[in-house]
Structures are given as structure tokens and as C-alpha cells.
C-alpha positions as a Markdown table, in Angstrom:
| # | Residue | x | y | z |
|---|---|---|---|---|
| 1 | Unk | -44.4 | 33.9 | -10.4 |
| 2 | Unk | -44.2 | 30.7 | -8.2 |
| 3 | Unk | -42.0 | 30.7 | -5.1 |
| 4 | Unk | -39.1 | 28.2 | -4.9 |
| 5 | Unk | -39.5 | 25.5 | -2.3 |
| 6 | Unk | -37.5 | 26.1 | 0.8 |
| 7 | Unk | -37.5 | 22.8 | 2.6 |
| 8 | Unk | -39.8 | 20.0 | 3.8 |
| 9 | Unk | -43.4 | 21.3 | 4.0 |
| 10 | Unk | -42.2 | 24.7 | 2.8 |
| 11 | Unk | -40.2 | 25.4 | 5.9 |
| 12 | Unk | -36.6 | 26.7 | 5.8 |
| 13 | Unk | -34.2 | 24.1 | 7.2 |
| 14 | Unk | -32.7 | 25.2 | 10.6 |
| 15 | Unk | -29.4 | 26.9 | 10.6 |
| 16 | Unk | -26.6 | 25.7 | 12.9 |
| 17 | Unk | -27.4 | 28.4 | 15.4 |
| 18 | Unk | -31.1 | 27.5 | 15.4 |
| 19 | Unk | -30.7 | 23.7 | 15.9 |
| 20 | Unk | -27.8 | 23.8 | 18.3 |
| 21 | Unk | -26.7 | 20.3 | 17.3 |
| 22 | Unk | -23.6 | 18.6 | 18.5 |
| 23 | Unk | -20.2 | 19.1 | 16.9 |
| 24 | Unk | -19.1 | 16.9 | 14.0 |
| 25 | Unk | -15.4 | 15.9 | 14.0 |
| 26 | Unk | -13.7 | 15.7 | 10.6 |
| 27 | Unk | -11.9 | 13.3 | 10.6 |
| 28 | Unk | -11.5 | 10.5 | 13.0 |
| 29 | Unk | -9.1 | 8.9 | 10.4 |
| 30 | Unk | -6.3 | 11.4 | 11.3 |
| 31 | Unk | -6.7 | 10.5 | 15.0 |
| 32 | Unk | -6.5 | 6.8 | 14.2 |
| 33 | Unk | -3.5 | 7.2 | 12.0 |
| 34 | Unk | -1.7 | 9.0 | 14.8 |
| 35 | Unk | -2.5 | 6.5 | 17.5 |
| 36 | Unk | -1.4 | 3.7 | 15.2 |
| 37 | Unk | 2.1 | 5.2 | 15.4 |
| 38 | Unk | 1.7 | 6.3 | 19.1 |
| 39 | Unk | -0.5 | 3.8 | 20.9 |
| 40 | Unk | -0.3 | 5.7 | 24.2 |
| 41 | Unk | -2.3 | 8.5 | 22.5 |
| 42 | Unk | -5.3 | 6.3 | 21.7 |
| 43 | Unk | -7.1 | 6.6 | 25.0 |
| 44 | Unk | -6.7 | 10.4 | 25.4 |
| 45 | Unk | -7.6 | 11.0 | 21.7 |
| 46 | Unk | -10.7 | 8.7 | 22.0 |
| 47 | Unk | -11.7 | 10.6 | 25.1 |
| 48 | Unk | -11.4 | 14.0 | 23.4 |
| 49 | Unk | -13.4 | 12.7 | 20.4 |
| 50 | Unk | -16.2 | 11.4 | 22.7 |
| 51 | Unk | -16.4 | 14.8 | 24.5 |
| 52 | Unk | -16.3 | 16.9 | 21.3 |
| 53 | Unk | -19.0 | 14.8 | 19.5 |
| 54 | Unk | -21.4 | 15.6 | 22.4 |
| 55 | Unk | -20.4 | 19.3 | 22.7 |
| 56 | Unk | -22.6 | 22.2 | 21.5 |
| 57 | Unk | -19.9 | 24.8 | 21.2 |
| 58 | Unk | -21.0 | 28.2 | 19.9 |
| 59 | Unk | -17.8 | 30.1 | 20.5 |
| 60 | Unk | -14.2 | 29.7 | 21.8 |
| 61 | Unk | -15.3 | 30.5 | 25.4 |
| 62 | Unk | -17.4 | 27.3 | 25.3 |
| 63 | Unk | -14.3 | 25.3 | 24.3 |
| 64 | Unk | -12.3 | 26.9 | 27.2 |
| 65 | Unk | -15.1 | 26.0 | 29.6 |
| 66 | Unk | -14.4 | 22.3 | 28.9 |
| 67 | Unk | -10.7 | 22.5 | 28.0 |
| 68 | Unk | -9.1 | 25.2 | 30.0 |
| 69 | Unk | -5.7 | 24.7 | 28.3 |
| 70 | Unk | -7.1 | 25.0 | 24.7 |
| 71 | Unk | -5.5 | 27.9 | 22.8 |
| 72 | Unk | -6.3 | 29.9 | 19.8 |
| 73 | Unk | -3.3 | 30.3 | 17.5 |
| 74 | Unk | -4.4 | 32.2 | 14.5 |
| 75 | Unk | -7.2 | 30.3 | 12.8 |
| 76 | Unk | -6.4 | 27.1 | 14.8 |
| 77 | Unk | -7.6 | 25.8 | 18.1 |
| 78 | Unk | -4.9 | 23.7 | 19.8 |
| 79 | Unk | -5.7 | 21.1 | 22.4 |
| 80 | Unk | -3.2 | 19.5 | 24.8 |
| 81 | Unk | -3.5 | 15.7 | 24.7 |
| 82 | Unk | -2.2 | 13.2 | 27.2 |
| 83 | Unk | -0.9 | 15.7 | 29.7 |
| 84 | Unk | 0.6 | 18.0 | 27.1 |
| 85 | Unk | 2.6 | 15.1 | 25.5 |
| 86 | Unk | 0.8 | 15.7 | 22.2 |
| 87 | Unk | -0.9 | 18.6 | 20.6 |
| 88 | Unk | -4.1 | 18.3 | 18.6 |
| 89 | Unk | -4.4 | 21.1 | 15.9 |
| 90 | Unk | -8.0 | 21.8 | 14.8 |
| 91 | Unk | -10.0 | 24.4 | 13.0 |
| 92 | Unk | -13.4 | 24.9 | 14.5 |
| 93 | Unk | -16.3 | 26.3 | 12.4 |
| 94 | Unk | -18.7 | 27.2 | 15.1 |
| 95 | Unk | -21.4 | 28.3 | 12.6 |
| 96 | Unk | -21.6 | 24.8 | 11.1 |
| 97 | Unk | -20.7 | 22.8 | 14.1 |
| 98 | Unk | -17.6 | 21.2 | 12.5 |
| 99 | Unk | -14.3 | 20.5 | 14.1 |
| 100 | Unk | -11.6 | 19.8 | 11.4 |
| 101 | Unk | -8.6 | 17.8 | 12.7 |
| 102 | Unk | -5.6 | 19.3 | 10.9 |
| 103 | Unk | -2.8 | 17.5 | 12.7 |
| 104 | Unk | -1.8 | 15.6 | 15.8 |
| 105 | Unk | 1.8 | 16.2 | 16.8 |
| 106 | Unk | 4.3 | 15.4 | 19.5 |
| 107 | Unk | 5.3 | 18.4 | 21.6 |
| 108 | Unk | 8.6 | 18.6 | 19.7 |
| 109 | Unk | 6.9 | 18.6 | 16.3 |
| 110 | Unk | 4.5 | 21.3 | 17.5 |
| 111 | Unk | 7.4 | 23.5 | 18.7 |
| 112 | Unk | 8.9 | 23.5 | 15.2 |
| 113 | Unk | 5.9 | 25.5 | 14.1 |
| 114 | Unk | 5.6 | 24.1 | 10.5 |
| 115 | Unk | 1.9 | 23.3 | 11.1 |
| 116 | Unk | 1.1 | 27.0 | 11.1 |
| 117 | Unk | 1.5 | 27.0 | 7.4 |
| 118 | Unk | -1.6 | 24.8 | 6.8 |
């Protein structure tokens, strides 16, 4: 019985924990849509995006090392943006290196709590 091929040259492709690649943000579109409505958020959101694209986070403590005010709220990781004027709601899958942007909200919108239903 022949073995099934595993990857290039018969080698298993590396898992996220093996390759320790940088984070992938999904999606920049949501950030752009927000800063189109709130132009003052563009600079801080772009800065956050640049940092996260270069990050190699393996766990929430790695996030806190860079963003001391980041919070875990259930399955979400919440970032303060522009001096806590805005809140960036994400879901981080450390095992795959993906950061899913769920919402960007004003502080008042965040306080309403409807985003927790996502």
C-alpha cells in the first residue's frame, strides 16, 4: 500500500507553532470602512495594523506585552485605539496566526455591549 504524499519533497508542511510566522489580519477592509467615517482613527488603526502584521503572538500574554491595555472579553480581544476613543474588537486564533477584525466601535457603541452577540 502506497503512502499518501505529505508535502513538497515528502515533508509535512510546518504548523503555525513550528514556523512562528507573523500574524495575518483579516480584514483591513473593516478598518478602512471605519476610518472612512472617522478620519481621525486612520493613523492609529494603520499603526495597530503595522504592528500586528509583524507580531509573532503565541498567546494572550504576548499581546499584553505590546498592548498593556488589551483585554480578553469572552472569545474577543479588545484593543483601545486613539487613546481609548475607539475600541477594536478582534478574535485572535493563535494557532493559525490570524487576527479577525470583528468591529471597530466608538467608546459609546462599545459600552452598549451589542457587539458581544457576534
